[in-house]
C-alpha positions, -999 to +999 in steps of 0.1 A: -554-048-230-521-028-224-491-027-243-454-027-240-418-042-257-411-067-235-429-080-205-410-099-178-425-120-152-409-122-116-391-095-099-358-115-085-323-100-095-325-117-130-358-098-139-346-067-126-314-068-142-329-076-174-353-047-170-326-022-167-304-035-193-335-032-215-347+004-209-309+012-212-312-002-246-343+018-252-370-004-249-402+000-227-404-028-200-432-039-175-421-060-146-452-081-129-444-104-094-470-122-080-457-112-044-481-088-028-453-076-013-417-072-016-396-105-009-376-105+025-346-120+031-308-126+024-309-156+003-289-154-025-265-132-013-232-131-028-219-113-057-194-124-077-165-100-091-178-107-132-215-096-117-199-063-103-183-053-132-212-057-154-233-033-129-201-010-134-210-006-169-249-005-161-240+024-134-252+003-105-218-004-088-214+021-064-247+017-047-239-022-045-206-016-030-221+011-007-245-016+008-222-045+001-199-062+028-171-087+021-171-122+032-161-132+066-139-164+073-155-190+087-150-205+121-158-240+128-164-249+163-148-285+171-162-312+195-130-310+218-138-273+223-114-263+197-118-240+168-108-243+130-108-209+112-111-212+071-112-187+045-136-197+022-128-168-007-095-162-025-087-127-020-074-115-056-051-083-065-066-060-076-053-051-113-056-030-140-072-054-158-098-066-127-106-036-105-130-061-084-109-085-070-133-105-047-173-112-043-191-086-022-219-100+002-253-086-004-288-097+009-310-104-019-340-082-006-312-053-001-298-062-041-331-059-054-338-028-039-313-012-054-321-026-090-356-014-083-341+020-076-324+024-106-356+012-124-376+038-107-353+062-128-368+053-158-404+056-140-408+015-141-421+002-110-428-038-106-462-045-103-467-066-073-497-091-068-496-096-107-494-133-116-488-145-152-514-174-157-511-181-194-500-165-224-502-171-264-477-160-290-484-145-324-463-139-355-455-101-338-465-101-306-477-123-271-507-120-255-507-126-218-533-134-188-525-122-158-544-121-124-541-088-106-545-090-067-553-063-043-566-064-009-580-097-015-596-089-049-586-105-084-590-089-113-580-104-148-558-082-171-546-092-208-511-076-214-497-073-250-461-073-256-437-081-284-418-103-262-417-120-230-396-132-205-402-154-174-380-150-151-403-161-122-386-189-107-386-228-106-420-230-114-420-208-143-453-207-160-430-191-192-410-225-190-436-250-186-460-235-211-428-235-239-423-272-229-389-270-225-373-297-208-361-293-174-334-319-173-318-328-140-322-340-102-340-340-068-310-341-044-323-360-011-303-339+011-325-308+028-317-277+043-334-256+064-328-221+055-337-184+070-328-155+085-331-144+123-321-113+143-300-120+172-298-094+204-268-106+221-240-112+217-231-102+183-213-125+160-203-102+133-165-109+126-169-148+114-194-174+095-203-199+127-205-233+117-215-261+149-216-295+144-211-314+110-234-320+078-225-356+080-248-358+111-263-324+120-248-291+114-260-256+118-241-226+103-252-188+111-236-156+095-242-116+099-258-097+074-237-069+058-260-043+076-244-041+110-275-021+119-298-047+112-286-075+138-296-097+111-283-132+104-286-158+078-284-194+089-285-230+072-296-261+092-287-296+073-275-331+078-294-365+082-298-366+118-323-335+114-360-336+117-361-308+090-401-303+091-399-298+127-367-273+125-385-254+099-419-254+118-411-220+135-386-200+155-391-218+186-382-252+168-350-236+150-340-222+183-341-251+202-324-274+175-295-246+172-289-246+211-287-287+209-264-284+179-242-258+189-242-258+226-243-220+226-270-212+247-260-180+254-271-163+221-303-146+227-323-144+196-349-121+186-378-120+154-375-150+133-377-130+097-381-158+076-377-198+072-379-225+048-373-261+043-350-265+011-344-294-012-316-288-037-328-291-073-299-298-099-318-290-136-315-268-166-331-263-197-324-275-226-333-246-245-336-204-231-367-200-253-391-203-283-402-178-305-411-146-285-407-160-249-376-169-232-365-177-198-337-164-176-324-173-138-342-196-118-368-205-142-335-218-166-316-236-141-318-243-105-292-257-080-276-267-052-265-227-034-232-240-027-208-219-044-230-187-049-235-189-089-273-190-092-281-152-088-249-144-110-256-168-136-291-158-139-281-121-140-256-132-169-284-147-188-302-115-188-273-095-199-268-118-227-304-115-238-310-081-235-284-065-263-298-092-285-332-085-278-333-048-283-316-049-316-338-073-333-369-054-315-352-025-331-353-041-367-314-038-365-305-076-365-321-106-375-341-126-351-316-154-356-295-137-330-319-148-306-308-182-310-273-176-299-290-165-264-293-205-259-262-216-279-239-194-259-256-201-222-261-236-221-225-247-219-220-220-196-248-231-171-236-271-181-205-262-164-218-240-138-242-269-122-211-291-124-192-267-101-220-264-078-229-302-073-197-309-067-196-285-039-226-297-028-217-332-027-181-324-006-205-307+019-227-337+024-198-361+024-170-348+041-184-319+062-186-285+070-152-287+090-136-298+058-115-275+039-126-284+009-164-284+015-157-247+021-132-237-008-143-214-033-118-214-061-114-183-083-131-198-112-163-192-090-155-156-097-167-159-133-138-141-149-133-171-172-171-174-183-167-176-221-184-181-253-156-193-274-180-215-291-205-193-301-213-191-337-210-152-337-176-145-328-149-138-353-112-146-343-091-139-371-059-159-350-082-192-357-108-211-339-103-205-304-093-235-287-125-252-268-122-254-232-139-254-198-167-225-204-156-214-168-120-212-174-108-188-200-081-164-195-059-184-167-027-171-183-033-184-219-039-155-247-070-135-253-096-151-278-125-140-293-155-149-268-135-142-236-142-113-209-130-084-221-102-072-197-103-035-182-073-013-187-064+015-164-043+045-166-053+058-203-053+095-210-076+116-224-116+119-214-115+084-202-093+068-176-102+031-184-121+008-207-145-002-183-156+034-177-167+034-216-182-001-220-215-002-218-246-027-219-264-007-247-238-006-273-207-021-289-174-010-283-147-010-311-111-008-298-085+002-324-050-003-317-029+006-344-001+030-354-009+035-391-033+067-399-049+055-428-057+021-415-076+040-384-095+061-410-106+034-432-120+017-398-134+047-389-153+054-420-167+017-424-182+021-387-204+049-397-221+026-417-238+010-386-268+024-368-267+052-350-259+047-313-251+014-319-213+012-310-183+034-300-150+038-315-121+042-297-087+049-309-059+038-284-026+052-290+008+036-278+021+044-244+048+066-261+029+083-288+031+117-296+003+132-301-014+139-325-003+102-339-038+100-358-067+120-369-094+108-344-115+136-354-149+109-361-137+085-333-158+088-298-126+086-281-090+090-287-068+077-260-032+071-252-023+041-233-004+060-205+007+031-184+008+003-208-020-020-197-042-017-227-015-030-251-007-055-227-037-077-232-051-062-269-036-054-304-053-050-337-094-045-339-115-055-308-147-055-307-166-056-270-201-063-272-227-050-246-223-076-221-184-071-218-174-102-239-148-099-267-171-106-298-142-103-324-105-099-324-095-089-358-068-068-378-091-044-402-122-037-420-125-070-435-128-085-403-150-060-389-174-064-418-173-101-409-184-095-374-212-069-379-224-093-409-236-118-382-248-088-355-262-062-383-290-066-410 
């Protein structure tokens, strides 16, 4: 029997991001995956700006940006020979509070490779050919039975861990064993998806859309890696024989030629292909006891909207810091209840949005602008936990609204995303360079020296390494305005961007969400009473 803090079943983006966040929180992790090789294929390829921000906090962003690319416009070929060009995304303006303004395109296989490379820095490797088959929970640990397969030989192993997380997809053993309800429906509209190489001509500037999803349609798009000559495709429509189309390379090419009329395209290797019928389902809770679910193990839906992978990563970052505090004995186990309480409303809203896009695609057809339009709410900046029982907002209970729509011109409230602020003067030049998935950040906006000193003295009482204190002086402050010797950082708001959004005392959680908006010591005590023992 081998031991670890957390056993993660499933090595997709959700499982890998969870593993990395836990390792950065000082926990030991094992990641297992039943596949004997790493997965191929672009699959979930859109990374939303909010996830790019989280990857900034985790130190992953530069590698993601280096390999990722921007989303091309869609060119739809009409029956009369004309074309219609549509833009899927609204390019946002890069601002001091939102440095990531639009999604990146990165094949899931390359995305996972980057995360595995970062895990390797902690000497954590994905254990392939290792399938979770059952587990049993005890008061202080979980015993999991796994089957390891190598070269056709199967060996059983028992793993003891303090926690278990199922991130192993829609057929999750963890979810089924916990008896979690998987509420929702199976849609009747099939899609054939996959990757194929094109020898000539290269189709790199657009997503190419042929036909109409109300009858027959094929969409083919270039990968973000121009050297790969690899393209992702989607075939859909009630008049397509999905079983035949998905049967292999020749069948797909034959149908592509028939729908598109583009017999000038010479195809190469078929990388992968699958006949996919969307399920729209979610759990009733995200865990029980010492076992939890994240990503597709907790929610599945239509791929329209590019939300699933991104929502799964947010599941993982929400869970990681809470699990670490509880495991270290710094927080009560009840903190883990908030994983379900915070994520359920967000995932329910996400399913509604992706289902709406799915319905538009199949009822209006892919030539419709509405079917392709991806509004800025899908960037996930507005995801919020305003209804969470652990947030503290001295201005009163935040107005309840769409879990996707905070920050649309209204006042910043506890439970919202914490904005960035550039132009800081001092050791750090922007807030996002301070935020981390492994500690709370306390931002102190105060001009009264005694208040700052009192707050900093209070923060010393909390566990070492669990938070960073940041005193931010006004734009025109003349240093030294306060004695910040006991603060981790004393910065001047050189361009006024921080004071534009924040005031008083702000607690930013390890997942980049505002845990508290308070005026001083009493509010801080109230917030941390709900976090630390």
